[in-house]
C-alpha positions in Angstrom: 108.9 124.8 110.3 110.0 123.9 106.8 113.6 123.6 107.8 112.8 121.0 110.4 112.2 117.5 109.0 111.0 115.9 112.2 111.1 116.3 115.9 110.3 114.2 119.0 109.9 114.8 122.7 108.4 113.5 125.9 105.6 115.4 127.7 104.6 114.0 131.1 105.5 110.5 130.1 103.9 110.6 126.7 106.1 110.4 123.6 105.4 112.8 120.7 106.8 112.7 117.1 106.2 115.6 114.7 106.8 115.0 111.1 106.8 117.2 108.0 104.1 116.3 105.5 106.0 118.0 102.6 108.4 115.1 102.2 107.9 111.9 100.2 106.4 108.9 101.9 109.8 107.1 101.9 111.6 109.9 103.6 108.7 110.5 106.0 108.9 106.8 107.0 112.6 107.1 107.7 112.1 110.3 109.7 109.5 108.6 111.8 111.8 105.6 112.5 114.6 108.0 113.2 112.6 109.9 115.9 111.4 106.5 117.3 115.0 105.7 117.7 115.6 108.8 119.8 112.6 107.9 122.0 113.7 104.3 122.4 117.4 104.7 122.7 117.7 108.0 124.6 114.6 107.8 126.8 112.6 110.5 128.5 115.4 111.9 130.7 118.1 112.3 128.1 117.8 115.0 125.6 119.5 113.6 122.4 121.9 116.0 120.8 125.1 115.9 118.8 126.4 113.6 116.0 126.6 110.5 118.3 122.9 110.6 119.1 121.9 111.3 115.5 124.1 108.5 114.3 122.5 106.1 116.8 119.0 107.1 115.7 119.9 106.8 112.1 121.3 103.3 112.5 118.1 102.3 114.4 115.9 103.6 111.6 118.0 101.8 109.0 117.8 98.5 110.9 114.1 98.8 111.6 113.1 99.6 107.9 115.8 97.5 106.2 116.5 94.5 108.5 119.9 93.0 108.1 118.7 89.4 107.5 116.2 90.6 104.9 118.6 92.8 103.0 121.3 90.1 103.0 118.7 87.6 101.7 117.7 89.7 98.7 120.5 92.1 97.8 123.4 91.0 95.6 127.0 92.0 96.2 127.9 95.0 94.2 124.4 96.0 93.3 123.9 98.5 90.5 122.2 101.8 90.8 119.3 100.5 88.7 118.9 97.6 91.1 118.7 100.1 94.0 116.0 102.1 92.2 113.9 98.9 91.7 114.6 97.3 95.1 113.8 100.4 97.2 110.1 99.6 96.6 110.5 96.4 98.6 111.5 98.3 101.8 109.7 101.5 100.9 112.8 103.6 101.6 114.6 106.4 99.8 117.2 105.2 97.2 120.0 107.0 99.1 119.0 105.2 102.3 119.1 101.8 100.6 122.5 102.6 99.0 123.9 103.6 102.5 122.4 100.4 104.0 124.0 98.2 101.4 127.4 99.8 102.1 126.8 99.6 105.9 126.3 95.8 105.5 129.4 95.3 103.4 127.5 94.6 100.2 129.2 97.4 98.3 132.7 98.8 98.4 133.5 102.4 99.2 134.0 103.2 95.5 130.6 101.5 94.6 128.8 103.5 97.3 130.3 106.8 96.1 129.3 105.9 92.5 125.8 105.2 93.7 125.6 108.5 95.5 126.8 110.4 92.4 124.5 108.6 90.0 121.5 108.9 92.3 122.2 112.6 92.9 122.4 113.2 89.1 118.9 111.5 88.8 117.4 113.8 91.5 117.4 111.3 94.4 119.6 113.3 96.7 116.7 115.4 98.1 113.6 113.7 96.7 112.2 110.5 95.3 111.2 111.1 91.7 108.2 109.0 90.5 107.9 107.7 94.1 104.6 105.8 93.8 104.7 105.0 97.5 101.5 106.1 99.4 102.0 107.9 102.6 101.0 105.7 105.6 98.2 106.9 107.7 97.4 106.8 111.4 95.0 104.0 112.3 94.2 105.6 115.6 93.1 108.9 114.2 91.1 107.2 111.5 89.2 105.2 114.1 88.6 108.3 116.2 87.2 110.3 113.3 85.1 107.3 112.1 83.6 106.9 115.5 82.8 110.6 115.8 81.2 110.5 112.4 79.1 107.5 113.3 77.9 109.4 116.4 76.9 112.3 114.2 79.8 114.6 115.2 80.8 116.8 112.2 84.2 118.1 111.4 83.0 121.6 112.2 81.9 120.4 115.7 85.4 118.9 116.3 87.1 122.1 115.1 84.9 124.3 117.4 85.7 122.1 120.4 89.4 122.5 119.6 89.0 126.3 119.0 90.2 125.8 115.4 88.8 126.7 112.0 87.7 123.5 110.0 90.3 124.3 107.4 93.0 124.5 110.0 92.0 121.2 111.5 92.2 119.6 108.1 95.7 121.0 107.6 96.8 119.7 111.0 95.8 116.1 110.2 96.8 116.2 106.6 98.4 113.0 105.6 97.3 111.2 108.7 93.6 110.8 108.3 91.0 111.6 105.7 88.5 114.1 106.9 85.4 115.5 105.2 83.7 118.8 105.7 80.0 119.1 105.1 78.7 121.9 102.9 76.3 124.6 104.1 73.5 123.1 102.0 73.8 119.5 103.4 70.5 117.8 103.9 69.8 116.9 107.5 68.9 113.3 108.4 65.1 112.9 108.7 64.4 116.0 106.5 62.0 114.9 103.8 62.4 118.0 101.7 64.7 117.4 98.7 66.3 119.9 96.4 64.9 119.9 92.9 67.8 119.7 90.3 67.6 120.3 86.6 70.1 119.9 83.8 71.3 123.2 82.3 72.3 122.9 78.7 
């Protein structure tokens, strides 16, 4: 659902995290770390809910993506908004998240933090990451699975049929996680010596 950024749950001992692919890479990374925090901190038996659980998962994500020692080693006290916009590339996080982390670690005052929020909001960083440039991370596992299937001659259409899905729906479901290809109807079969004759049309 568009209104849900991310969601995590356990099913028979297996953890699952569902992420929106419509968000920028930086915000998707934080959402993934946030949901990992729920799985690690709250376990399989406890259903996390309420501001306390959300705060715990948020702090977990911030510490995971922006480690205290690393931020203290590289961030100046009273950093400017422009510094935040440059430095966020180091940790591949949203500008607002870095501004909050700086304040959380005591590197900015309350007034400086509020100033950062106002300035970043005015520049469009409250809900997005303009001119992001960060590439969305992909799943190594899914990539290896699809590569193995392709090497065995299994086509995307075959996988979709086994899953009772349309090829286009399968591509949508793994969008942002793994690169898939779909063969055209006119694809030449291996071992077929017949070749199409092409000509240039002027």
